Structure formats: C-alpha cells, structure tokens
N, C-alpha and C positions, 0 to 999 in steps of 0.2 A: 498656350493658345495660338501663338504665332506659327507654331509648327503645324497645327491642324488647318487653319484657314489661310495663313500667310502673314507676312509682316517683316519686321526687322528694319534696319536702317535703309536698305535698298528696296524695300517692299517686295520681297521674293514670294513666289507662290508657295502655298502650303499643301498639305495632303489632300484637301478637298479639291483643289484645282489640278493636282497631279492625277487624281482619279477621274478626270473629265472623260466622259463616254466610257466609264468603267464601273468598277465596284469599289466602294470604300467599306472595308470590313472593320468593325470595332468590336473586339473581343472584351468581355467583362465590362459591358456598357456602364453600369452604375459606378464603376471604379474611376471613371473620368470625372473631373470636377464639373460643377454645374456651369461655370463660365465657359469651359471648352464646348460642352454640349450645346449651350445656348448660342455660341458663336456659329454653330453649324446651321442654325435656323434660316439665316438669310440665304446661304448657298442652296439649301434644300428648297426654299420657296422660289427664289428668283433664278437659280441656275448660274449665278455668278458670285464671286467673292470680291467685295470692294474693300480695298485697303487704302486708307487715307493717312498720309504722313505730312509733316510740315513742308517738305520739298517735293512731294509726289502724291498723286491720286491715281490709283491703278485699279482696273477691273480685270479679273482673271475668270475665264469660263470655268464653271464647275457643275456641269450636269452629270451627276453620278447616281448610282443606285446604292443606297445605304443598307448594309446588312450588319446587324448587331447580334451579339450573343451574350447571355448572362446566366449565371446559376440562379436557382430559385431563391437563395439567400446568401448572405456573406460567408457563412460557414460551409457552403456547398449544398446543404439541405436536400438530399435525395431520399428516396424511400428506403425502408429497411434499416440496416445498420448505420447508414449515413444520414438518417433523419435528423433534422435540426431539433435541438433540445429546447430552444427558446420559443418555438412555436410560430404562429402567424405574425406575431409582432416583429420578429426578426426580418421576415420577408417584406413587411410593410415599411420598415425602417430602411432596408436596403434599397428598395425601389423609390423611396421618397426623394432620393438624390436627383432623380430625373424629373425635370419640370414638365408640367402639363402641356404647355405650348410645343415643346419638343416632341412629346409623345403624340400630339395631334398630327404631326407630319409623318408619322410611321403608319403605313397602311395595313400591314399584315403582321399579326402576332401568332406564333406557332409554339405550342408546348411540345417538346420532344421527350418521349419516354426514355429513361436510361437503358443502355444496352447491357444485358446480363452476360455472364459467361456462357450460359446455355444458348443464347442467341448466336454467339460467336462459334459455337461448336456444331451448329446445325449443318446437315449435308448441303452441298452446293446444288444449285439447279442443274438439270441436264444441259449439256452443251447446246442442244438444238434450241432451247428456250433462251439462252444467253446470247446467241449469235444475232448480230444486227445485219440488216440487209447490206449487201455489197454496195460500195459507193457508186460504181458504174451503173448498177441497176437503179439506184435512187436517182441518179442524174437522168437516166433515160426515162424513168417513170414520170418525173416532174418537168422534163424539158419538152416544150411543145414541138420543137423542130425534130427531135429524135422520135417523138411519138408519130409525127406525120410520115417520116421516112419508114418507120416500122409498119404503119398502116398501108403504105404503098407496096412495101415488100410482101405483106400478107395478101394483098389483092392480086399480085402477080402469081403466075403458076410456078415460076422458077425461083428458088431462093436467091437472096442477094449474094453477089460474089465481089471480091475486090477487083478493081480495074486491072486489065492485063498490062504488064510492063514489057518494055522492049527487051530483047535478049542482051543488048549492050548494057543496059542498066542493071539487069540481073547479074551479068558477069562482073560488073564493078562491085556489086554488093558481096558476091562470093569472094572476090579478091580481098575486100576489107575484112571479111570474117576470118580468112585464113591467116592474115598477118596478125 
C-alpha cells in the first residue's frame, strides 16, 4: 500500500503522486488487494495523498487520470474456446474484490471485444486515409496570426515573397554552405 499512495519511514511519495498530471494505469485491477484500491479513494477524490507518520505529516499532489484494465473473470473468460467454465459466478466473484465506493469514482466503463486472428489479417487502409495533416498546416490552420497573414496575402494581387537580403549577407551564406 505504501508503494501505491506513499509512506515509509521518511514519508516518500507513491505511484499516485508520481503520476501527478499524468495517467496511473492499473492492469488486472481486481488482482490488487482491497486495501490498496481503497487507499486510492482519497487521492482520486481530493487530488492529494496525505501521509501521516509520528514524525511527519506530508501532502503530496496526486491529480491523475486512473485507467484500469481487467479480464472478464479470473480465468481469462473470453468467448469461444477461452470461455469460462464456471459461468457468471466466476465473474461476480472476481469483481467482488473491488469495493463499491472505489467503483463510484470511476466514470467510464468500456467492454472491449477480443481481437481475433482474422482482425489482424485484414488489409490495411489506403495510405491517403491513414495520413494525418502536416503539422505546419495544422499550426497555420489554428493559429490566428498565421490566418491573418494568409488573408492579407490573398487580398493582395501579388503573392507573398521573402524579404530581399543584401548581397553581402547572401555571400556569407554561400561561404558557409561551401565549407
């Protein structure tokens, strides 16, 4: 529990405060003990981990986004050949390890379908659909200063050109390029 929230003799920060302004990912959530999960309730609610010791009382910031993953049941329990033989009781028993107050602090639950071998062998999308807009175009598109300059350039009859440079400066640049 000290590793998750913090503690020890010197009241060191734990994973919750190390994930401040980031993501705390807990894989196989029901495998954590109920004490560890319940110790995360205060940092999730208040955004700070409070550690009290005989010689020290420390507050560490711990505003993080909690992301957790879990199998449908302890034995893996997927569809088809991997289906759980114990049935819904196995799933209920597995998730009963997580307390209700902790689950109340989780906002979104997503069931993800398993990926099959057929899904992995599907052809890729054409390159034109995968391509993201170039970063400079995005910056220009959402930058009000760049948009104003582009609007002024469009209003003028001549296209925008770079400012003329002196011959001396141009000669210096050529000398640098040759070396």
